[in-house]
C-alpha positions as a printed Julia matrix, in Angstrom:
247×3 Matrix{Float64}:
   0.25  -0.04   -0.18
   1.6    3.16   -0.56
   1.1    6.13    1.73
  -0.39   9.39   -0.14
   0.33  12.8     2.25
  -2.6   14.7     1.34
  -2.21  18.8     2.71
  -5.88  19.49    3.88
  -8.67  21.34    5.64
 -10.83  22.1     2.34
 -14.18  19.38    1.71
 -11.96  19.07   -1.18
  -9.07  17.28    1.11
 -11.65  15.07    3.43
 -13.52  14.18    0.34
 -10.13  12.38   -1.07
  -9.33  11.19    2.18
 -12.57   8.77    1.82
 -11.86   8.48   -1.43
  -8.46   7.04   -0.96
  -8.95   4.82    2.3
 -11.53   2.91    0.21
  -8.84   2.13   -2.14
  -6.37  -0.76   -1.32
  -3.83   0.49   -3.45
  -3.32   3.82   -1.07
  -3.18   4.95    2.97
  -4.05   8.57    3.14
  -2.52  10.73    5.38
  -4.42  14.67    5.49
  -1.96  16.78    7.3
  -4.51  20.19    9.15
  -1.58  23.21    9.65
  -4.53  22.99   13.34
  -5.66  26.86   12.65
  -8.97  25.56   13.72
  -9.46  24.0    16.92
 -12.46  21.41   16.42
 -11.47  19.93   12.7
 -13.6   17.38   11.19
 -12.64  14.26   11.43
 -11.3   12.39    8.17
 -10.97   8.63    6.9
  -7.25   7.67    7.07
  -4.44   8.87    8.88
  -4.46  12.54   10.84
  -1.77  14.24   12.01
  -2.01  18.39   12.36
   0.71  21.41   12.55
   3.42  22.43   10.35
   6.21  20.25    9.25
   8.98  23.16    9.95
   9.17  24.68    6.27
  10.6   23.23    2.88
  13.56  21.54    5.12
  10.96  19.42    7.68
   8.21  18.61    5.52
  11.28  16.77    2.78
  12.51  15.29    6.36
   8.72  14.43    7.21
   8.66  12.51    3.54
  11.1   10.55    3.69
  10.69   9.66    7.07
   7.11   8.31    6.22
   7.82   7.16    2.77
   5.41   9.41    0.95
   4.33   8.05   -2.31
   2.94  10.41   -3.47
   1.36  14.53   -2.19
  -1.43  16.35   -2.76
  -1.95  19.43   -1.55
  -6.21  19.83   -0.9
  -5.35  23.17    0.68
  -7.61  26.64    0.45
  -6.69  28.17   -2.52
  -5.07  31.15   -0.94
  -2.58  29.34    1.91
  -0.44  29.8    -0.94
   2.66  29.23    1.62
   2.45  25.72    2.12
   1.45  25.63   -1.45
   5.16  26.6    -2.24
   7.03  24.48    0.25
   5.08  21.55   -0.85
   6.19  22.46   -4.46
   9.8   22.8    -3.74
  10.28  20.03   -0.89
   8.55  17.34   -3.29
  11.12  18.85   -6.13
  14.02  17.9    -3.2
  12.57  14.51   -2.35
  11.63  13.52   -6.43
   7.67  12.53   -4.98
   5.0   13.15   -7.31
   2.68  16.15   -6.36
  -0.81  17.96   -7.85
  -2.97  20.48   -6.51
  -6.34  19.77   -5.75
  -8.46  22.6    -6.05
 -11.44  24.42   -6.89
 -12.4   26.79  -10.41
 -12.93  30.2    -9.14
 -16.0   31.55   -8.99
 -17.79  34.0   -12.15
 -19.77  37.0   -12.13
 -23.29  35.81  -13.33
 -26.3   37.92  -14.35
 -27.05  39.88  -10.59
 -24.22  40.04   -9.75
 -22.57  43.48   -8.8
 -18.1   42.45   -7.69
 -16.0   44.79   -7.31
 -12.87  42.61   -7.96
  -9.69  43.17   -5.61
  -6.56  41.58   -5.28
  -5.73  41.6    -1.94
  -7.41  42.1     1.95
  -5.91  45.77    1.87
  -8.04  46.67   -1.67
 -10.91  44.88   -0.18
 -10.76  47.29    2.79
  -9.96  50.45    1.74
 -12.63  49.9    -1.11
 -15.47  49.56    1.03
 -17.53  53.17    1.47
 -18.28  55.05    4.69
 -21.18  54.15    7.15
 -21.5   50.27    5.0
 -22.83  47.97    7.31
 -20.09  44.92    5.89
 -20.34  41.4     6.47
 -16.7   40.08    6.16
 -16.0   36.28    4.77
 -12.61  36.56    4.39
 -10.95  34.41    7.47
  -9.45  35.39   11.16
  -6.04  35.4     9.89
  -7.07  39.0     8.18
  -9.02  40.86   10.22
  -6.68  43.59   11.27
  -6.9   45.92    8.3
 -11.28  46.26    9.05
 -10.37  47.49   13.26
  -8.73  50.38   11.58
 -11.67  51.24    9.66
 -14.44  52.77   12.69
 -16.29  54.64   10.46
 -18.02  51.73    8.96
 -20.39  48.48   10.63
 -18.53  44.73   10.48
 -20.07  41.86   11.14
 -17.13  39.3    10.84
 -17.75  35.59   10.24
 -14.85  32.41   11.58
 -14.4   29.15   12.55
 -13.51  30.09   15.82
 -13.79  32.48   17.67
 -10.17  34.57   18.25
  -8.1   33.11   21.24
  -7.49  37.35   21.87
 -10.17  39.95   22.06
  -9.98  41.46   18.94
 -11.83  44.68   18.85
 -13.99  45.35   16.03
 -15.26  49.7    16.05
 -18.37  48.89   15.45
 -19.45  45.15   14.49
 -19.55  41.83   16.14
 -18.32  38.11   15.45
 -20.38  35.63   15.36
 -19.3   32.04   15.15
 -20.36  29.13   12.13
 -19.09  26.6    10.43
 -20.29  25.94    6.53
 -21.58  24.69    4.62
 -24.42  27.44    4.61
 -28.18  27.43    3.68
 -28.4   30.33    0.24
 -31.68  30.86    2.75
 -29.95  30.85    5.99
 -27.46  33.32    4.16
 -30.39  35.61    3.69
 -31.62  35.67    7.0
 -28.66  36.63    8.03
 -27.93  39.21    5.91
 -31.02  40.77    6.37
 -31.43  40.5    10.33
 -28.16  42.18   10.46
 -29.44  44.5     7.28
 -26.24  44.41    6.02
 -25.81  46.2     2.96
 -22.04  45.15    1.31
 -20.14  41.39    1.58
 -16.51  41.34    1.64
 -15.23  38.0     0.18
 -12.09  35.84   -0.82
 -13.23  34.28   -4.16
 -12.4   30.23   -2.73
 -14.79  28.18   -5.78
 -16.55  25.29   -5.32
 -19.5   25.08   -3.55
 -19.51  24.76    0.01
 -19.37  28.43    0.72
 -21.48  29.58   -3.21
 -24.14  30.22   -0.83
 -23.63  32.98    0.76
 -22.43  34.86   -3.02
 -26.18  33.65   -4.47
 -27.62  35.51   -0.86
 -25.7   38.71   -2.15
 -27.32  37.73   -5.68
 -31.2   37.54   -4.8
 -30.63  40.46   -2.24
 -29.15  42.97   -4.66
 -25.81  43.5    -2.39
 -23.27  44.79   -3.55
 -19.48  41.67   -3.15
 -16.66  43.29   -2.72
 -14.22  40.29   -3.79
 -10.76  39.38   -3.42
  -8.97  37.09   -6.07
  -7.13  33.89   -5.51
  -3.57  34.06   -6.61
  -1.72  33.14   -8.86
   1.43  30.66   -8.11
   2.18  29.62  -11.84
   4.78  27.0   -10.31
   4.35  24.07  -12.81
   2.01  21.58  -10.85
  -0.58  19.4   -12.17
  -3.42  20.32  -11.76
  -6.87  18.62  -10.95
 -10.44  19.97  -10.65
 -12.26  16.9    -8.89
 -11.6   13.62   -6.98
 -12.02  11.71  -10.33
  -8.9   13.38  -11.43
  -6.72  13.15   -8.13
  -7.44   9.02   -8.35
  -6.66   9.54  -12.2
  -3.32  11.4   -11.21
  -2.22   8.91   -8.6
  -3.23   5.65  -10.41
  -0.91   6.98  -13.05
   1.43   5.96  -11.47
   0.8    2.38  -10.48
   1.33   1.33  -14.06
């Protein structure tokens, strides 16, 4: 049996672990960064915490005799994706990315596409009631805006008390239904959504909800890495890629 390291933390990574656990050729090892205090259960083996950069990841790959690596991290988790690329090159281990195609604006969408969180925050008009869904790692820029009201949704509440100018923190783990997202935005009288373009279906409900309510969206583009890594957009593609190294 071949040990496959899945760099996880996404629904795609969990689904891949499920699929490989049912395949007699592979033993999936899901690695989570440890940022979420109570991660969802995954099939197969599980490890949590960082590797210690490229050098640490190379050591892990060799020690565990990893056959191949599938990077199923969040599209915005650029550092681990870069580390995986260089580590697999050094260790001479096959690497592919299992990722999502970015969302594309549809009829009825009102998007302002920006490059990063700083641009997103600068684009928020004075007096707006903003629903922020860009994660708890990059909240500081919002706190400098005391001329807006901010609703921040995170998976885990911050360990240290963070002061919004005016606004509210709420905790919740997706996926959220479109109806729930519509109700939430109405209840808090939100008039603007800030989102990362992370693609996929699990968090798309908020985008549909904003469309239904006629709310504008400040959309942060996913970074382009252009590392030359094989990219898979489905479990089927990822499985076929792995099977290709067995024959």
